[in-house]
C-alpha positions as CSV (number, residue, x, y, z in Angstrom):
1,X,1.6,22.5,16.0
2,X,-2.1,21.5,16.0
3,X,-2.0,20.8,12.2
4,X,1.2,18.7,12.5
5,X,-0.3,16.6,15.3
6,X,-3.5,16.2,13.5
7,X,-1.9,14.9,10.3
8,X,0.6,12.8,12.2
9,X,-2.5,11.1,13.9
10,X,-4.1,10.7,10.4
11,X,-1.0,9.1,9.0
12,X,-0.7,6.8,12.0
13,X,-4.3,5.8,11.8
14,X,-4.5,5.4,8.0
15,X,-1.2,3.4,7.8
16,X,-2.3,0.8,10.4
17,X,-5.9,0.6,9.2
18,X,-4.8,0.2,5.6
19,X,-2.5,-2.6,6.4
20,X,-5.4,-4.6,7.9
21,X,-7.6,-3.9,4.9
22,X,-4.9,-5.1,2.5
23,X,-4.1,-8.1,4.7
24,X,-7.7,-9.4,4.5
25,X,-8.1,-8.3,0.8
26,X,-5.0,-10.4,-0.2
27,X,-6.2,-13.3,2.0
28,X,-9.7,-13.6,0.8
29,X,-10.2,-11.6,-2.5
30,X,-6.9,-11.2,-4.4
31,X,-6.5,-13.2,-7.6
32,X,-2.7,-12.8,-7.1
33,X,-3.0,-15.1,-4.1
34,X,-5.0,-18.1,-5.4
35,X,-4.0,-20.3,-2.4
36,X,-5.4,-17.6,0.0
37,X,-2.2,-17.4,2.1
38,X,-1.7,-14.8,4.8
39,X,0.8,-12.4,3.2
40,X,2.3,-9.3,4.8
41,X,1.3,-6.5,2.4
42,X,3.5,-3.6,1.4
43,X,7.3,-3.1,1.3
44,X,7.8,-2.6,5.1
45,X,8.0,-5.3,7.7
46,X,5.7,-3.8,10.3
47,X,1.8,-3.6,10.3
48,X,1.5,-0.3,8.4
49,X,1.2,0.9,4.9
50,X,2.3,4.5,4.2
51,X,0.2,4.7,1.0
52,X,-3.0,4.5,3.2
53,X,-1.5,7.0,5.7
54,X,-1.0,9.6,3.0
55,X,-4.4,8.6,1.6
56,X,-6.3,9.2,4.8
57,X,-4.6,12.6,5.1
58,X,-5.9,13.4,1.6
59,X,-9.4,12.1,2.3
60,X,-9.5,14.0,5.6
61,X,-8.5,17.3,3.8
62,X,-10.8,16.8,0.8
63,X,-13.8,16.0,3.0
64,X,-13.9,19.8,3.6
65,X,-14.0,20.6,-0.1
66,X,-17.7,19.9,-0.2
67,X,-18.5,23.5,0.6
68,X,-16.5,24.6,-2.5
69,X,-18.5,22.5,-4.9
70,X,-21.2,24.8,-6.0
71,X,-23.8,22.3,-7.1
72,X,-27.3,22.5,-5.7
73,X,-28.3,18.9,-6.2
74,X,-26.9,17.2,-3.0
75,X,-26.5,13.8,-4.7
76,X,-24.5,15.1,-7.6
77,X,-22.5,17.2,-5.2
78,X,-21.5,14.0,-3.2
79,X,-20.7,12.1,-6.4
80,X,-18.4,14.9,-7.6
81,X,-16.8,14.9,-4.2
82,X,-16.2,11.2,-4.2
83,X,-14.9,11.3,-7.7
84,X,-12.3,14.0,-6.7
85,X,-11.4,11.9,-3.7
86,X,-10.9,8.9,-5.9
87,X,-8.8,10.9,-8.3
88,X,-6.6,12.1,-5.4
89,X,-6.1,8.5,-4.2
90,X,-5.3,7.4,-7.7
91,X,-2.7,10.1,-8.1
92,X,-1.1,9.2,-4.8
93,X,-1.1,5.5,-5.9
94,X,0.5,6.4,-9.3
95,X,3.2,8.6,-7.7
96,X,4.1,5.9,-5.2
97,X,4.2,3.3,-8.0
98,X,6.4,5.4,-10.3
99,X,8.8,6.2,-7.5
100,X,9.5,2.6,-6.8
101,X,9.6,1.5,-10.5
102,X,11.9,4.3,-11.6
103,X,14.0,4.6,-8.4
104,X,14.1,1.0,-7.1
105,X,13.3,-1.1,-10.3
106,X,10.6,-2.7,-8.2
107,X,6.8,-2.9,-8.8
108,X,5.1,-3.1,-5.5
109,X,1.7,-4.1,-7.1
110,X,0.8,-5.0,-10.6
111,X,-2.4,-4.2,-12.4
112,X,-1.1,-5.3,-15.8
113,X,-3.9,-7.8,-16.2
114,X,-6.6,-5.3,-15.5
115,X,-8.4,-3.5,-18.4
116,X,-7.2,0.0,-19.4
117,X,-4.4,0.0,-16.8
118,X,-1.6,2.6,-17.0
119,X,1.8,1.0,-16.7
120,X,0.3,-1.6,-14.4
121,X,0.2,1.0,-11.6
122,X,-3.4,2.3,-11.8
123,X,-6.6,1.2,-13.5
124,X,-10.3,2.2,-13.6
125,X,-11.3,-0.8,-11.5
126,X,-9.3,0.2,-8.5
127,X,-10.0,3.9,-9.0
128,X,-13.7,2.9,-8.6
129,X,-12.8,1.0,-5.4
130,X,-11.1,4.2,-4.2
131,X,-14.4,6.1,-4.9
132,X,-16.3,3.5,-2.9
133,X,-13.8,3.7,-0.1
134,X,-14.1,7.5,-0.2
135,X,-17.8,7.3,0.3
136,X,-17.4,4.8,3.2
137,X,-14.9,7.2,4.7
138,X,-17.1,10.2,4.3
139,X,-20.3,8.7,5.8
140,X,-18.9,6.2,8.3
141,X,-15.4,7.1,9.3
142,X,-15.0,10.8,9.0
143,X,-17.3,11.6,12.0
144,X,-15.3,9.1,14.1
145,X,-12.0,10.7,12.9
146,X,-13.2,14.1,14.0
147,X,-14.1,12.7,17.4
148,X,-10.7,11.0,17.6
149,X,-8.9,14.2,16.9
150,X,-10.9,16.0,19.6
151,X,-10.1,13.2,22.0
152,X,-6.4,13.4,21.0
153,X,-6.2,17.1,22.0
154,X,-7.9,16.3,25.3
155,X,-5.4,13.5,25.9
156,X,-2.1,14.7,24.6
157,X,-0.3,11.9,26.4
158,X,-1.4,9.6,23.6
159,X,0.9,11.6,21.3
160,X,3.7,9.6,22.9
161,X,2.5,6.5,21.2
162,X,2.2,8.3,17.9
163,X,5.9,9.4,18.4
164,X,6.8,5.8,19.2
165,X,5.0,4.6,16.0
166,X,7.1,7.0,13.9
167,X,10.3,5.9,15.6
168,X,9.6,2.3,14.8
169,X,8.3,3.2,11.4
170,X,11.5,5.1,10.4
171,X,13.7,2.3,11.6
172,X,11.6,-0.1,9.5
173,X,11.9,2.2,6.5
174,X,15.7,2.2,6.8
175,X,15.9,-1.6,7.1
176,X,13.5,-2.1,4.2
177,X,15.3,0.3,1.9
178,X,18.5,-1.6,2.6
179,X,16.8,-4.7,1.1
180,X,15.4,-2.6,-1.8
181,X,18.9,-1.4,-2.6
182,X,20.0,-5.0,-3.0
183,X,16.9,-5.7,-5.2
184,X,17.5,-2.6,-7.2
185,X,21.1,-3.5,-8.0
186,X,20.1,-7.0,-9.1
187,X,17.3,-5.6,-11.2
188,X,19.5,-3.0,-12.8
189,X,22.2,-5.6,-13.6
190,X,19.7,-7.9,-15.2
191,X,17.5,-5.3,-16.8
192,X,14.3,-6.4,-15.1
193,X,11.6,-5.0,-12.9
194,X,11.1,-7.1,-9.8
195,X,7.5,-7.9,-8.9
196,X,7.8,-7.3,-5.2
197,X,4.6,-9.1,-4.1
198,X,5.3,-12.0,-6.3
199,X,8.9,-12.3,-4.9
200,X,7.5,-12.3,-1.4
201,X,5.0,-15.0,-2.3
202,X,7.8,-17.1,-3.9
203,X,9.9,-16.9,-0.8
204,X,6.8,-17.6,1.4
205,X,6.0,-20.7,-0.7
206,X,9.4,-22.3,0.0
207,X,9.2,-21.7,3.8
208,X,7.8,-24.3,6.2
209,X,4.7,-23.6,8.3
210,X,6.6,-22.8,11.5
211,X,9.0,-20.4,9.8
212,X,6.1,-18.8,7.9
213,X,4.4,-17.9,11.2
214,X,7.7,-16.7,12.8
215,X,8.8,-14.7,9.8
216,X,5.4,-13.2,8.9
217,X,6.7,-9.6,9.6
218,X,10.3,-10.4,8.5
219,X,9.1,-11.3,5.0
220,X,12.6,-11.7,3.4
221,X,14.0,-13.9,6.1
222,X,14.9,-17.2,4.6
223,X,17.4,-20.0,4.6
224,X,18.3,-18.9,1.1
225,X,20.4,-15.9,0.0
226,X,18.3,-13.0,-1.3
227,X,20.3,-13.3,-4.6
228,X,19.3,-16.9,-5.0
229,X,15.6,-15.9,-4.5
230,X,16.0,-13.1,-7.0
231,X,17.6,-15.4,-9.6
232,X,14.7,-17.8,-9.3
233,X,12.3,-14.9,-9.5
234,X,13.9,-13.7,-12.7
235,X,13.8,-17.2,-14.2
236,X,10.1,-17.4,-13.4
237,X,9.5,-14.0,-15.1
238,X,11.3,-15.3,-18.2
239,X,9.4,-18.5,-18.3
240,X,6.1,-16.6,-18.0
241,X,7.2,-14.3,-20.8
242,X,8.2,-17.2,-23.1
243,X,4.9,-19.0,-22.4
244,X,3.0,-15.9,-23.4
245,X,4.9,-15.6,-26.7
246,X,4.1,-19.2,-27.6
247,X,0.3,-18.6,-27.1
């Protein structure tokens, strides 16, 4: 029971924290968002990203692997640990990407323009960022996480909010999967892979300012039918492909 509550807390914390990280990354640093718009990251509506939830669970677990790395040099030992953490995060990222591409005909993110990428899902650049994030976690966040877990077991009433989070989370998953099923059918019928983030950006760009604010979490809410948005998305992909062929 203690382990279940601990990892539930890790998933809860990582999912919400990761959403904020991605929100600001997309706003200020992402090349995919040249206009620096506020875009709701991920495939869910609410402010959480499961990838980071699973990632924090992995980092928390692997932080205890240090004792099993039999290297006397402390610096090299830490480098090996962070490399292993980055590899774990990259594997999680790859598995999540493959599940959506194969199962839902949808690419949640796209690294196709990055050097040495694999299927546009993972690449060395972002694996390096995972290593940096692992180091930040180990030195700055892990001690606070341990304190947070101790606090949680001293204040078990907070587990009610964790349970409420998972209730809302599962409802959101169901609603979002319903949209993804529609996208999958369209993609399968037209033999394409939908670029999920790009589709959201295209819908966002056609929405007026007031509606953008109101629909920030309901990212597919629009005055247009989802099939119309998908038709336009497919045409944009074809136009981009044709322009590349001409170059």
